[in-house]
C-alpha positions in Angstrom: -25.1 -13.0 -7.0 -22.5 -15.0 -6.6 -21.4 -13.6 -10.7 -21.4 -10.5 -9.4 -19.2 -11.1 -5.9 -16.3 -12.3 -7.8 -16.5 -9.4 -10.5 -16.5 -7.1 -7.7 -13.6 -8.7 -5.5 -11.6 -9.4 -9.2 -11.5 -6.1 -10.1 -10.8 -5.5 -5.9 -8.3 -7.6 -6.6 -6.7 -5.1 -9.6 -7.1 -1.5 -7.7 -4.8 -4.0 -4.6 -2.3 -4.5 -7.1 -2.0 -1.2 -7.6 -2.4 -0.1 -5.1 0.6 -2.2 -3.9 2.5 -1.5 -6.1 2.8 2.5 -6.3 3.8 2.0 -2.1 6.8 0.0 -3.1 7.4 1.8 -5.1 7.3 4.9 -2.1 9.0 2.2 -0.2 12.1 1.9 -2.5 11.8 5.7 -2.7 11.9 6.5 1.1 14.7 3.2 1.9 17.1 4.8 -1.2 16.7 8.2 0.5 15.2 9.6 -2.6 15.2 13.4 -3.1 11.7 14.8 -2.2 12.3 17.8 -4.4 12.6 15.6 -7.4 9.2 15.6 -9.8 8.6 12.2 -10.0 9.3 11.3 -5.9 7.1 14.2 -5.1 4.3 12.7 -7.6 4.5 8.9 -5.8 4.4 10.7 -2.6 1.2 12.8 -3.7 -0.2 9.7 -5.4 0.2 7.6 -2.3 -0.3 10.0 0.5 -3.8 9.3 0.7 -3.5 5.1 1.2 -0.7 6.1 3.9 -2.8 8.5 6.5 -4.7 6.6 8.1 -1.5 4.4 9.6 0.7 7.5 10.1 1.8 7.3 13.7 1.2 4.0 14.5 5.1 3.2 14.6 8.6 5.0 14.3 10.8 4.7 11.1 13.8 2.1 11.1 17.0 3.1 9.6 19.0 0.0 8.4 21.8 0.4 6.2 21.7 4.0 5.9 18.1 3.5 4.1 14.7 4.0 5.8 12.7 1.5 6.7 8.5 3.5 6.4 7.0 1.6 9.1 4.1 3.3 7.6 3.6 2.2 4.6 4.9 -1.4 5.0 2.0 -1.3 8.0 -0.5 0.5 5.3 0.7 -2.7 2.7 -0.2 -5.7 4.9 -3.7 -3.8 6.2 -4.9 -3.4 2.6 -3.7 -7.0 1.9 -5.5 -8.9 4.9 -8.6 -6.4 4.3 -8.5 -7.7 1.0 -8.3 -11.4 2.4 -10.5 -11.6 5.3 -13.5 -9.6 3.0 -13.2 -12.7 0.6 -13.4 -15.2 2.6 -16.5 -14.3 4.4 -17.9 -13.0 1.2 -16.9 -15.4 -2.0 -17.5 -19.3 -0.7 -17.0 -21.8 -3.8 
């Protein structure tokens, strides 16, 4: 059972890294006011929309130095990381 849980959390960890990476790219695109009509920007927004959807409307956006700090993206990234580490602490014992 321990090997199975380690395998599951290893896979989930890799998925978390991928999700956090694409959320990070989306955050940078939003902060730098990337053109949402550009194909690559549309792609990142389409890929990450389902990741941030549960967090829409929790916080307002903040403008810092002319760039948008999208608190929805930040709250999603923090929540997914916390959920992973809490679940790992509960289920994987050393």
